[in-house]
DSSP file (Angstrom, degrees, kcal/mol; ACC not computed):
  #  RESIDUE AA STRUCTURE BP1 BP2  ACC     N-H-->O    O-->H-N    N-H-->O    O-->H-N    TCO  KAPPA ALPHA  PHI   PSI    X-CA   Y-CA   Z-CA
    1    1 A M              0   0    0      0, 0.0     2,-0.1     0, 0.0     0, 0.0   0.000 360.0 360.0 360.0 136.3  -26.8   10.4   -4.7
    2    2 A T     >  -     0   0    0      1,-0.1     4,-2.3     4,-0.0     5,-0.2  -0.365 360.0-111.9 -82.4 164.7  -25.4    7.4   -6.6
    3    3 A E  H  > S+     0   0    0      1,-0.2     4,-2.5     2,-0.2     5,-0.2   0.885 119.5  54.5 -61.6 -38.9  -22.5    5.2   -5.5
    4    4 A T  H  > S+     0   0    0      1,-0.2     4,-2.4     2,-0.2    -1,-0.2   0.906 108.7  48.3 -61.7 -42.4  -20.4    6.6   -8.4
    5    5 A Q  H  > S+     0   0    0      2,-0.2     4,-2.8     1,-0.2     5,-0.2   0.905 110.7  50.7 -64.9 -42.0  -21.1   10.2   -7.2
    6    6 A I  H  X S+     0   0    0     -4,-2.3     4,-2.5     2,-0.2    -2,-0.2   0.925 111.6  47.8 -62.9 -44.5  -20.2    9.4   -3.6
    7    7 A I  H  X S+     0   0    0     -4,-2.5     4,-2.3     2,-0.2    -2,-0.2   0.930 113.5  47.8 -61.6 -45.2  -16.9    7.7   -4.7
    8    8 A H  H  X S+     0   0    0     -4,-2.4     4,-2.6     1,-0.2    -2,-0.2   0.925 112.8  47.3 -64.0 -44.6  -16.0   10.7   -7.0
    9    9 A I  H  X S+     0   0    0     -4,-2.8     4,-3.0     1,-0.2    -1,-0.2   0.893 110.5  53.8 -64.0 -38.8  -16.8   13.3   -4.3
   10   10 A S  H  X S+     0   0    0     -4,-2.5     4,-2.4    -5,-0.2    26,-1.1   0.924 110.3  46.4 -60.0 -44.8  -14.8   11.2   -1.8
   11   11 A M  H  X S+     0   0    0     -4,-2.3     4,-2.6    24,-0.2    -2,-0.2   0.919 114.2  47.7 -64.2 -44.3  -11.8   11.3   -4.1
   12   12 A L  H  X S+     0   0    0     -4,-2.6     4,-3.0     2,-0.2    -2,-0.2   0.912 111.8  49.9 -64.1 -42.1  -12.2   15.0   -4.8
   13   13 A N  H  X S+     0   0    0     -4,-3.0     4,-2.4     2,-0.2     5,-0.2   0.922 112.4  46.5 -64.3 -43.5  -12.5   15.8   -1.1
   14   14 A S  H  X S+     0   0    0     -4,-2.4     4,-2.7    -5,-0.2     5,-0.2   0.931 113.9  49.5 -62.6 -44.6   -9.4   13.8   -0.2
   15   15 A Y  H  X S+     0   0    0     -4,-2.6     4,-2.5     1,-0.2     6,-0.3   0.941 112.4  47.1 -57.4 -49.8   -7.5   15.5   -3.0
   16   16 A N  H  X>S+     0   0    0     -4,-3.0     6,-1.7     1,-0.2     5,-1.7   0.869 114.6  46.4 -64.7 -37.2   -8.7   19.0   -1.9
   17   17 A L  H ><5S+     0   0    0     -4,-2.4     3,-0.7    -5,-0.2    -1,-0.2   0.946 115.1  45.5 -68.5 -48.3   -7.8   18.3    1.7
   18   18 A I  H 3<5S+     0   0    0     -4,-2.7    -2,-0.2     1,-0.2    -3,-0.2   0.876 115.5  45.6 -65.1 -39.6   -4.4   16.8    1.0
   19   19 A T  H 3<5S-     0   0    0     -4,-2.5    -1,-0.2    -5,-0.2    -2,-0.2   0.527 113.8-115.1 -84.4  -4.6   -3.3   19.5   -1.5
   20   20 A G  T <<5S+     0   0    0     -3,-0.7    -3,-0.2    -4,-0.5    -4,-0.1   0.644  79.2 125.9  83.4  14.4   -4.5   22.3    0.7
   21   21 A N  S   <S+     0   0    0     -5,-1.7     2,-0.3    -6,-0.3    -4,-0.2   0.725  80.8  12.7 -76.3 -21.1   -7.3   23.5   -1.6
   22   22 A A  S    S-     0   0    0     -6,-1.7    -2,-0.3    -9,-0.1    -1,-0.2  -0.990  77.0-120.5-151.7 152.0   -9.9   23.2    1.2
   23   23 A S     >  -     0   0    0     -2,-0.3     4,-2.2     1,-0.1     5,-0.2  -0.505  31.3-110.5 -89.0 163.4   -9.8   22.7    5.0
   24   24 A F  H  > S+     0   0    0      1,-0.2     4,-2.8     2,-0.2     5,-0.2   0.917 119.9  51.2 -56.9 -45.1  -11.5   19.8    6.8
   25   25 A D  H  > S+     0   0    0      1,-0.2     4,-2.7     2,-0.2    -1,-0.2   0.898 107.4  52.2 -63.2 -41.1  -14.1   22.1    8.2
   26   26 A E  H  > S+     0   0    0      2,-0.2     4,-0.7     1,-0.2    -1,-0.2   0.927 112.6  45.4 -60.3 -43.9  -14.9   23.6    4.8
   27   27 A I  H ><>S+     0   0    0     -4,-2.2     3,-0.8     1,-0.2     5,-0.7   0.931 114.4  47.3 -66.5 -44.7  -15.5   20.1    3.4
   28   28 A M  H ><5S+     0   0    0     -4,-2.8     3,-1.1     1,-0.2     5,-0.3   0.881 109.8  53.7 -65.3 -37.0  -17.5   18.9    6.3
   29   29 A D  H 3<5S+     0   0    0     -4,-2.7    -1,-0.2     1,-0.2    -2,-0.2   0.660  93.7  73.9 -70.7 -14.8  -19.6   22.1    6.3
   30   30 A S  T <<5S-     0   0    0     -3,-0.8    -1,-0.2    -4,-0.7    -2,-0.2   0.690 105.4-121.4 -73.1 -17.6  -20.4   21.5    2.6
   31   31 A G  T < 5S+     0   0    0     -3,-1.1    -3,-0.1    -4,-0.4    -2,-0.1   0.402  97.7  81.9  90.6  -3.8  -22.8   18.6    3.4
   32   32 A V      < +     0   0    0     -5,-0.7     2,-1.6     2,-0.1    -3,-0.1  -0.476  51.1 159.9-128.7  60.8  -20.8   16.1    1.4
   33   33 A G        +     0   0    0     -5,-0.3     2,-0.3     2,-0.0    -5,-0.1  -0.307  20.6 138.3 -85.3  53.3  -18.1   15.2    3.8
   34   34 A F        -     0   0    0     -2,-1.6     2,-0.3    -7,-0.1   -21,-0.2  -0.747  30.1-169.5 -95.4 146.2  -17.0   11.9    2.3
   35   35 A F        -     0   0    0     -2,-0.3   -24,-0.2   -22,-0.1   -25,-0.2  -0.969  30.0-144.3-135.2 152.0  -13.3   11.0    2.1
   36   36 A A  S    S+     0   0    0    -26,-1.1     2,-0.3    -2,-0.3   -25,-0.1   0.513  93.4  32.2 -88.1  -7.7  -11.3    8.3    0.3
   37   37 A H  S    S-     0   0    0    -27,-0.2     3,-0.1     4,-0.0     6,-0.1  -0.887  96.5 -95.0-137.8 168.9   -8.9    8.2    3.3
   38   38 A L    >   -     0   0    0     -2,-0.3     3,-1.8     1,-0.2    -2,-0.0  -0.799  30.3-157.9 -88.6 108.0   -9.2    8.8    7.0
   39   39 A P  T 3  S+     0   0    0      0, 0.0    -1,-0.2     0, 0.0     4,-0.1   0.752  89.9  59.3 -59.3 -23.9   -8.3   12.4    7.5
   40   40 A S  T 3  S+     0   0    0      2,-0.1     3,-0.1    -3,-0.1    -2,-0.0   0.673  94.5  78.8 -79.7 -15.9   -7.4   11.8   11.2
   41   41 A D  S <  S-     0   0    0     -3,-1.8     3,-0.1     1,-0.1    -4,-0.0  -0.576  96.1 -92.7 -88.8 154.2   -4.7    9.2   10.2
   42   42 A P        -     0   0    0      0, 0.0    -4,-0.1     0, 0.0    -1,-0.1  -0.330  50.4 -99.0 -60.9 147.0   -1.2   10.1    8.9
   43   43 A L        -     0   0    0     -4,-0.1     2,-0.3    -3,-0.1    38,-0.1  -0.371  43.8-159.5 -66.1 146.5   -0.9   10.3    5.2
   44   44 A T     >  -     0   0    0      1,-0.1     4,-1.4    -3,-0.1     3,-0.3  -0.871  32.2-116.0-127.0 161.9    0.5    7.3    3.4
   45   45 A D  H  > S+     0   0    0     34,-0.4     4,-2.1    -2,-0.3     5,-0.1   0.867 116.1  59.2 -57.5 -39.1    2.1    6.5    0.2
   46   46 A E  H  > S+     0   0    0      1,-0.2     4,-2.6     2,-0.2    -1,-0.2   0.849  98.9  56.5 -63.7 -35.8   -0.8    4.3   -0.6
   47   47 A T  H  > S+     0   0    0     -3,-0.3     4,-2.4     1,-0.2    -1,-0.2   0.928 108.9  46.6 -61.2 -44.6   -3.3    7.1   -0.3
   48   48 A F  H  X S+     0   0    0     -4,-1.4     4,-2.7     2,-0.2     5,-0.2   0.895 111.6  51.2 -65.5 -39.7   -1.4    9.1   -3.0
   49   49 A K  H  X S+     0   0    0     -4,-2.1     4,-2.6     2,-0.2    -2,-0.2   0.924 111.2  48.2 -62.4 -44.7   -1.2    6.0   -5.2
   50   50 A L  H  X S+     0   0    0     -4,-2.6     4,-2.5     2,-0.2    -2,-0.2   0.945 114.9  44.0 -61.2 -49.9   -5.0    5.4   -4.9
   51   51 A L  H  X S+     0   0    0     -4,-2.4     4,-2.5     2,-0.2     5,-0.2   0.915 114.3  49.4 -64.5 -42.9   -5.9    9.1   -5.6
   52   52 A T  H  X S+     0   0    0     -4,-2.7     4,-2.5    -5,-0.2     5,-0.2   0.932 111.5  49.3 -62.5 -45.4   -3.4    9.3   -8.5
   53   53 A W  H  X S+     0   0    0     -4,-2.6     4,-2.4    -5,-0.2    -2,-0.2   0.936 110.9  50.7 -57.7 -46.9   -4.7    6.1  -10.1
   54   54 A Y  H  X S+     0   0    0     -4,-2.5     4,-0.9     1,-0.2    -2,-0.2   0.933 113.9  42.7 -58.6 -48.4   -8.3    7.3   -9.8
   55   55 A F  H  <>S+     0   0    0     -4,-2.5     5,-3.1     1,-0.2    -1,-0.2   0.833 111.4  54.9 -72.3 -31.1   -7.6   10.7  -11.4
   56   56 A Q  H ><5S+     0   0    0     -4,-2.5     3,-1.7    -5,-0.2    -1,-0.2   0.921 104.4  54.9 -63.5 -43.0   -5.4    9.1  -14.1
   57   57 A E  H 3<5S+     0   0    0     -4,-2.4    -1,-0.2     1,-0.3    -2,-0.2   0.781 112.6  43.1 -60.8 -27.3   -8.3    6.8  -15.1
   58   58 A R  T 3<5S-     0   0    0     -4,-0.9    -1,-0.3    -5,-0.2    -2,-0.2   0.280 113.6-118.3-101.4   8.9  -10.5    9.9  -15.5
   59   59 A E  T < 5 +     0   0    0     -3,-1.7     2,-1.0     1,-0.2    -3,-0.2   0.851  64.0 147.2  55.8  39.1   -7.8   11.8  -17.4
   60   60 A M     >< +     0   0    0     -5,-3.1     4,-1.3     1,-0.2     3,-0.4  -0.658  13.5 163.3-100.0  73.2   -7.8   14.5  -14.7
   61   61 A F  H  >  +     0   0    0     -2,-1.0     4,-2.2     1,-0.2    -1,-0.2   0.723  63.5  62.7 -74.7 -24.2   -4.1   15.2  -15.1
   62   62 A E  H  > S+     0   0    0      2,-0.2     4,-2.3     1,-0.2    -1,-0.2   0.915 105.3  48.7 -64.5 -41.3   -4.0   18.6  -13.3
   63   63 A E  H  > S+     0   0    0     -3,-0.4     4,-2.4     2,-0.2    -2,-0.2   0.894 109.3  53.0 -63.7 -39.9   -5.1   16.8  -10.1
   64   64 A C  H  X S+     0   0    0     -4,-1.3     4,-2.3     2,-0.2    -2,-0.2   0.910 109.4  48.6 -61.3 -42.6   -2.4   14.1  -10.7
   65   65 A A  H  X S+     0   0    0     -4,-2.2     4,-2.5     2,-0.2    -2,-0.2   0.910 110.8  50.3 -65.4 -42.2    0.3   16.9  -11.1
   66   66 A D  H  X S+     0   0    0     -4,-2.3     4,-2.4     1,-0.2    -1,-0.2   0.908 111.1  49.3 -61.4 -41.6   -0.9   18.6   -7.9
   67   67 A L  H  X S+     0   0    0     -4,-2.4     4,-2.8     2,-0.2    -2,-0.2   0.905 110.0  50.9 -65.1 -40.9   -0.8   15.3   -6.0
   68   68 A R  H  X S+     0   0    0     -4,-2.3     4,-2.5     2,-0.2    -2,-0.2   0.930 111.4  47.7 -62.0 -44.9    2.7   14.6   -7.3
   69   69 A N  H  X S+     0   0    0     -4,-2.5     4,-1.3     1,-0.2    -2,-0.2   0.908 114.3  46.5 -62.8 -42.3    3.9   18.0   -6.2
   70   70 A T  H  X S+     0   0    0     -4,-2.4     4,-2.1     2,-0.2    -2,-0.2   0.904 111.1  52.6 -66.5 -41.5    2.3   17.6   -2.8
   71   71 A Y  H  X S+     0   0    0     -4,-2.8     4,-2.8     1,-0.2    -2,-0.2   0.933 108.1  50.4 -59.1 -47.0    3.8   14.1   -2.5
   72   72 A E  H  < S+     0   0    0     -4,-2.5    -1,-0.2     1,-0.2    -2,-0.2   0.801 111.9  48.9 -64.3 -28.3    7.3   15.3   -3.2
   73   73 A L  H  < S+     0   0    0     -4,-1.3    -1,-0.2    -5,-0.2    -2,-0.2   0.856 121.1  33.4 -75.8 -36.3    6.9   18.0   -0.6
   74   74 A L  H  < S+     0   0    0     -4,-2.1     8,-3.1    -5,-0.1     2,-0.3   0.699 114.1  55.1 -95.5 -22.4    5.6   15.6    2.2
   75   75 A F  B  < S-A   81   0A   0     -4,-2.8     6,-0.2     6,-0.3   -31,-0.0  -0.836  70.6-125.7-121.3 151.6    7.4   12.4    1.5
   76   76 A N    >   -     0   0    0      4,-3.3     3,-2.1    -2,-0.3     6,-0.1  -0.424  43.3 -99.6 -77.8 163.4   11.0   11.2    1.1
   77   77 A P  T 3  S+     0   0    0      0, 0.0    -1,-0.1     0, 0.0    -5,-0.0   0.773 123.1  60.4 -58.1 -25.8   11.9    9.2   -2.1
   78   78 A D  T 3  S-     0   0    0      2,-0.1     3,-0.1     1,-0.0    -3,-0.0   0.431 122.0-103.9 -83.9   2.8   11.6    5.9   -0.2
   79   79 A G  S <  S+     0   0    0     -3,-2.1   -34,-0.4     1,-0.3     2,-0.3   0.500  80.2 127.0  91.8   4.3    7.9    6.7    0.6
   80   80 A T        -     0   0    0      1,-0.1    -4,-3.3   -36,-0.1    -1,-0.3  -0.682  68.9 -97.6 -93.2 150.6    8.3    7.7    4.2
   81   81 A L  B     -A   75   0A   0     -2,-0.3    -6,-0.3    -6,-0.2     2,-0.1  -0.380  44.0-107.3 -63.0 139.4    6.9   10.9    5.6
   82   82 A R        -     0   0    0     -8,-3.1    -1,-0.1     1,-0.1     3,-0.0  -0.417  19.2-154.8 -65.1 141.6    9.5   13.7    5.8
   83   83 A D        +     0   0    0      1,-0.1     2,-1.2    -2,-0.1    -1,-0.1   0.209  67.9 105.2-100.8  15.0   10.6   14.4    9.3
   84   84 A T        +     0   0    0    -10,-0.1    24,-1.4    22,-0.0     2,-0.3  -0.417  46.0 144.9 -93.7  59.3   11.6   17.9    8.3
   85   85 A L  B     -b  108   0B   0     -2,-1.2    24,-0.2    22,-0.2     2,-0.1  -0.724  60.0 -93.7 -94.6 148.3    8.6   19.6    9.9
   86   86 A C        +     0   0    0     22,-3.3    24,-0.2    -2,-0.3    -1,-0.1  -0.378  40.2 175.1 -61.4 129.4    8.9   23.0   11.5
   87   87 A E        +     0   0    0     -2,-0.1    -1,-0.1    22,-0.1     2,-0.1   0.165  33.2 132.0-118.6  14.6    9.6   22.8   15.2
   88   88 A C        -     0   0    0      1,-0.1    -2,-0.0     4,-0.0    16,-0.0  -0.428  57.3-139.9 -67.6 139.6   10.1   26.5   15.8
   89   89 A D  S    S+     0   0    0      1,-0.3    -1,-0.1    -2,-0.1    -3,-0.0   0.860 102.1  27.9 -64.8 -34.2    8.2   27.9   18.7
   90   90 A Y  S    S-     0   0    0      2,-0.0    -1,-0.3    -3,-0.0    -3,-0.0  -0.721  87.2-156.9-130.0  80.6    7.4   31.0   16.6
   91   91 A P        -     0   0    0      0, 0.0     2,-0.5     0, 0.0    11,-0.0  -0.221  14.6-129.0 -58.4 147.2    7.4   30.0   12.9
   92   92 A V        -     0   0    0      0, 0.0    11,-3.9     0, 0.0     2,-0.7  -0.868  14.8-157.6-100.3 127.5    8.0   32.9   10.5
   93   93 A I        +     0   0    0     -2,-0.5     3,-0.1     9,-0.2     9,-0.1  -0.896  18.0 170.8-108.6 105.8    5.5   33.3    7.7
   94   94 A D  S    S-     0   0    0     -2,-0.7     2,-0.3     7,-0.5    -1,-0.2   0.865  72.8 -11.7 -79.6 -38.6    7.0   35.1    4.8
   95   95 A F  S    S-     0   0    0      6,-0.3     2,-0.4     2,-0.0    -1,-0.3  -0.976  74.4-106.0-157.2 158.0    4.1   34.5    2.4
   96   96 A Y        +     0   0    0     -2,-0.3     2,-0.3    -3,-0.1     3,-0.0  -0.715  43.9 153.7 -94.1 137.7    1.0   32.3    2.4
   97   97 A S        -     0   0    0     -2,-0.4     3,-0.2     1,-0.1    -2,-0.0  -0.912  58.4 -91.9-149.1 174.1    0.8   29.2    0.2
   98   98 A K  S    S+     0   0    0     -2,-0.3     2,-0.6     1,-0.3    -1,-0.1   0.898 122.8  34.1 -59.1 -40.8   -1.0   25.9    0.1
   99   99 A H  S    S-     0   0    0     11,-0.0    -1,-0.3    -3,-0.0     2,-0.2  -0.927  92.5-142.3-120.1 105.5    1.9   24.3    1.9
  100  100 A M        -     0   0    0     -2,-0.6     9,-3.2     9,-0.5     2,-0.4  -0.448  12.0-162.3 -75.1 132.5    3.4   26.7    4.3
  101  101 A L  B     -C  108   0B   0     -6,-0.3    -7,-0.5     7,-0.2    -6,-0.3  -0.943  26.9-113.8-111.0 137.0    7.2   26.7    4.8
  102  102 A C     >  -     0   0    0      5,-3.1     4,-1.8    -2,-0.4    -9,-0.2  -0.508  13.9-147.7 -69.6 130.3    8.7   28.4    7.8
  103  103 A G  T  4 S+     0   0    0    -11,-3.9    -1,-0.1    -2,-0.3   -10,-0.1   0.656  96.0  51.7 -71.6 -15.9   10.7   31.5    6.9
  104  104 A E  T  4 S+     0   0    0    -12,-0.3    -1,-0.2     3,-0.1   -11,-0.0   0.937 129.7   9.7 -84.3 -55.0   13.0   30.8    9.9
  105  105 A C  T  4 S-     0   0    0      2,-0.2    -2,-0.2   -13,-0.1     3,-0.1   0.595  90.4-128.0-105.9 -13.9   14.0   27.1    9.4
  106  106 A G     <  +     0   0    0     -4,-1.8     2,-0.2     1,-0.3    -3,-0.1   0.492  64.7 129.5  80.8   2.3   12.6   26.4    5.9
  107  107 A H        -     0   0    0      1,-0.1    -5,-3.1    -6,-0.1    -1,-0.3  -0.483  67.0 -85.7 -90.8 162.9   10.7   23.3    7.0
  108  108 A L  B     -bC  85 101B   0    -24,-1.4   -22,-3.3    -7,-0.2     2,-0.8  -0.411  29.6-144.4 -68.8 134.4    7.0   22.5    6.4
  109  109 A I        -     0   0    0     -9,-3.2    -9,-0.5   -24,-0.2     2,-0.4  -0.903  22.3-161.2 -97.4 110.4    4.5   23.9    8.8
  110  110 A R              0   0    0     -2,-0.8   -11,-0.0   -24,-0.2    -9,-0.0  -0.778 360.0 360.0 -98.2 136.0    1.8   21.2    9.0
  111  111 A R              0   0    0     -2,-0.4    -1,-0.1     0, 0.0    -2,-0.0   0.470 360.0 360.0 -85.1 360.0   -1.6   22.0   10.3
């Protein structure tokens, strides 16, 4: 595998994990478990900027739009992580989506 391929797969894997298109285990089980960010660390504004820049340079605009939507869901306008995470003991799941919102409190259920 070339360095270019490794970088591209890393960007795709980080994108898929962050946007909820794939789980960490699915990516690791694929045999190409490279990431452009440390999945164990909290997400940062810089991670989104890096991924967006990368996909813009390759004219992969659908990925950019997905990242923007995910960013707006997870971050405040000032670039800090939202603190509106579900704290319900028994979250209510009305329907399944990439980013689950609790049907009880309306806040994000983070895995």
